[in-house]
N, C-alpha and C positions, 0 to 999 in steps of 0.2 A: 324789747330793747332795754331791759333792766341791766345795764352794764355798769361796771365799777371802774374807777380810775386804775390803770394798770400799775402794778408794783414791780414787775420783772420784765426783762427784755432779752431776747435772743437775736443773734445775727446769723443768717445762713448765706453762705457763698457757694453758688453753683459754678463749676469750672470744667473746662475741657482743654487739656494740653497747653496750659499757660502757667507752669509752676513758678516762674519768676514774678509774674503778675500777682499770683496768690501770695507770695512772700511779702510784696509791698503792701497789698491790701490788708493783710493781717497785721503788719507793722502799724498801719494807720488805725486799725481797730483797737490795738493795744494802747494808743495814745489818746483815746477819747476822754473828755472831761467827766463823762458818766460811762463807766465801763459796762459792757454787756455782761449779763449774768451767764450767758451761754453763747459759745461760738461753734458753729458746725460748718465744715467744708464738705460738700458733696461732689465727688469727683467721677467724671465719666471717661477719663483718659485711659488709653490702652496700655500705659506703663506706670511705673511706681514713682516717677519723679515728684509728682505733687504730694504723694503720701510722705516722701522723705522731707519735703519742705514743711509740711504740717507738723511732723514729729519734732521740729525745732521750736514749736510754740506750745509750751505747757498749758494744759487746760482746754486747748482747742481739739474738738472731736473730728475724726476723719471718717467719712462714710463713702461707700462705693455705690455708684449707679451703673449697674452692668448693662443697661440698655444702650449705653454709648451716646454718641453725639445725636443731636436732634431731639432730645428729650429733656429740655431745660425745666419744663413744668414738672416732670417726674422727679427731678432733682430737688426742686422747691418742696414738693410734697414729702419726699423722704426726709428732708431737713426739718420740716414742720413736725412730722411724726416723732422725731427724735428729741424734741425739746418740750419743756413744760411751761415756758414763760407766757405771760399775758399778751405781749406784743412780740411779733416776729418780724424783724427787718431783713431786707434782702439788699445786698450790693453785688454787682457783677465783680468778677475777679479783676477786671481792668478799671474799677471805680474806686478811688481812694478818698475815704471820708475825712473831711476836716474835723478838728478836735471837738467841736461842739455839735457835730451831726446828730448823734444819738440822743443827746439831751434835748435838742430842738424838736426832734420827732416825738419823743415821749410827752413833751409839754402839751401837745395838741390833743392827746387822748384824755385830758381832763373832761372834755365834753363827751358824755356817754353816747351821743349820736354819731361820733366819728368812728368809722370802721377801718379806714386806711389813711396813711399819711406818707407823703413823699416830698422830695425837694429838688433843688437844682442839680443838674449834671453839666458842669461847665466843661467846655471843650477848648478854650483858649482862642476862640475865633473873635475877631474884632466886631463889636456891636452886638454880640449875641445876647447880652443882657437886656437889650431893648427890642429885639426882633420877636414879633408875635406876642408882645407883653399882654395884650388884651384877649388872646385866644389860646391860652395854655390848657392843654389836656381836655379838649371838648369832643363830644360826640355831636357832629353836625346833623342838621335836619336830613341831609341826603345819605346818612349812614357812614360817611367818612369821618376820620379822626384828625384832630390837630395835635401837634407836638409842642414845640417851643419850650422844652424843659430846661433850657439854659437861661431863659428869660428871668428877670428879676422885677416883679411887680411892686416890690416894696411893702407888701402886706400879704397876709394869707388869702388864698383864693380857693373857693370850692370848685372842684373839677370833676370830670366824668371818668378819667383814667389817669394813671401815672406811668412813669418810665420804670421798667423792670430793674434798671441799673441802680435805682435809688427809690425804694418804696418799702413800706411796712404795712402790716395788717394786724387787726385785733384777732387773736387766735380763736376766740369763742365765736365770732361772727363767721369766720371761715368754716368752722365745724358746723354751725347752724345751716349754712348754705350748701353743704355737701362736699366741702373740701376743694382742693386744687385739682383741675382736670387736665389730663395730658391728651389734648385733641389737636395739637398744632405741630406737626412734624416739619422736616426739612430745615428751613431757616429759623423755625420756632417763632416767627412773627405772630403777634397777638396773644401769645400764651399768657403773658402777665395781665393783659387787659380783660381776660375772661372773668376772673374773680371780681374785678373791680366793677364791671358792668352789672354783674349779678348783685353786688352790694348796692349800687345806685338804684337798680330795679326794685330792690327790697326796701328802699327808703332811707338808707344810711348816707352819711356824709363822707366824702373823700376830700382831703385837704392837701393843697400844695403849699408847703412852708418854705419860703425862699431862703431862710437862714439855715436849712438842713442841706448842706452842700457837699457834693462829691466832685472830684476831678475825674472826668471820664476820658481816659487816654486812648480808647478804641483799639484794643488788641487785635491781632490778625484773626480773621474768620477761620472757623474750623474747616470750612470748605468753600471755595469760590470767593466772590467779593460782593460788597454791598452794592445793590442796584444792578447786579447782573441778571441774566434770564431766570436763574433759580429764584432770585429775590422777587422778580415780577410774578412768576408762577405761584410761589407759595404765599406771596402777599395777597393775591386774589383768592386762592383756595382757602387760606386760613381766615380771611376776613368774612367770607360767606359763612363759614362755620361759626365764627364768633357771633355774628349778628343773629343768626337763626337759633343757636342753642342758648344764648343768654337772654334775648328779647322775645323770641318766638317767631315762627314763620309769618304770622299775620301782622306783626309790628310794621308800621309805616316806614320805618328806617330800612327794612329789608327791601321793600318794593322800590323805594327811592334809590337805594344803592344799586339796584339792577340798572337803572338809568345812568347813574354815575359811572359804572363800570363800562357800559356801552359807549359813553362819551370818551372814556379813556382809550378804548380801542380805536375809536374814530380819530383821536389825536395822533396815535401812532401811525395809522394808515395815512393820515394827512401829511405827516412828516415824510413818510416814504414817497408819497405822490409828488410832493414838492421837490424832493431830492431827485426823483426820476426825471423830472423835466430838465434837470441840469446835468444829467449823466453824459460823460464823455469817456471813451475807452481809456484815455490816459489819466483820468481823474479817479484814482482809487478811493479817495476820501468820500466822494459823493456816492460811489457804488456801495461803500460800506454803510453810508447813511440810509440808502434804500433797504439794504438787508437788515439793518438794525431796526428800522421801523416795522418791517414785516415780521421779523422774529419776535419783537416785543408784543405786537398785536396778537400773534399766535399764542405766545406764552400767557397772555392775559385771558384770552378766550378759554384756553385749556385749563387754566387755573380756576376760572369761574365754574366751568363744567365739573371739574373734579371736586370743587367745594360743595356744589349742590349734592353730589352723590355722598360725599363724606358727611355732610350735615344731616342728610336723611338717615344714614346709618347711625350717627351719633344720637339723633333725636329718638330713634327707636330704642337704642340701648339705654339712654337716660330714663326714658319712660318706663322701661322694664325694671330698672333698678330703683325707681322712686318708691 
C-alpha cells in the first residue's frame, strides 16, 4: 500500500443509446472547478448518434464497445485501459456532476489507504437526504447490500461499496487486484460492486464523500424496466457471482445469503398465497397479484441456480488465470 497522492484524474462515461444524456453529462464535466485531465466516452450503441455528440466536445475521446448492451463492466475496463491518470472516475451518462464533484473526489485520495471514492446521487425525491443515512453502502452480515446513496450524512463515511453512477478508483489498486471483471450480464447489476468488494477484502478504504454530488436523472433502460422479472433474475444470478468470486465460496456471507434468498422466495410465495385467498373471477388485479408472486419467486429461484453455475465457471477461469 505504498501509494502516493494522485496528481491526475480521468473521467470515463459508459453509455448505450442515450446521446442527449451524454451531451448533458459532458457539459457538466466541462464546468468542473477542477477539470479532468482526460475524458473518455465508451459507447455500446448500435448507431453513430453518440459518436456525433462526442465529436462536438474537443479533447473528449470516443471508444467503441462492440460487445453491445449488457457489458457495462467491459466499457469501464476499456475506458481505464485508454487513460493514464492516477484516479479514474466513473459517471453514468444520465448522471450530471455538480461543479465541485471532481475536486471533492480527489481530495479524499490524500490518504494512501483510500482505493475508491464516491458520493451522492440525488434523485429529487423528498426526504432522500435523510433516508438510510446510517446504512450507506454496506455489505450486511447476511450478504445483502444496502444503498441509500442519495443520503447526506454530513461527513465522510467508510463504506463497503459505491454506486456506479458516481464512483472513482485509484488506478494502481485496480491493476494490483487484477482489473475490472465482466462477469455480470443482463441488467449488469453488481458489476461496479465487484472491484469494490475486492478492495475491501484486500484491506483498502472506500470513502463516501457527501459533497461529491451528481444529479441522477435515471434515463430509460436499454431493455425492460427497473424491478421487472429480468431485474429479479439477474439480481439473484449476479449477486451469487459477486459474493462467491470476491469473497470466496467459504465466506460466511455466502452461506447466509442462501438463507436470505430463500426467505425472499418465501415472501413472493406468501404474497401469491394471500392474493389467492381473495381471487374472484371478476377481480383482475388480484389474479395479477397471484401471477406476479409466482413469477417473481420463479425468477428468483432460477436466478440463484444460474448464479451458482456461473460462479463455478468463473471461479475455475479466475483460478486458471491467476
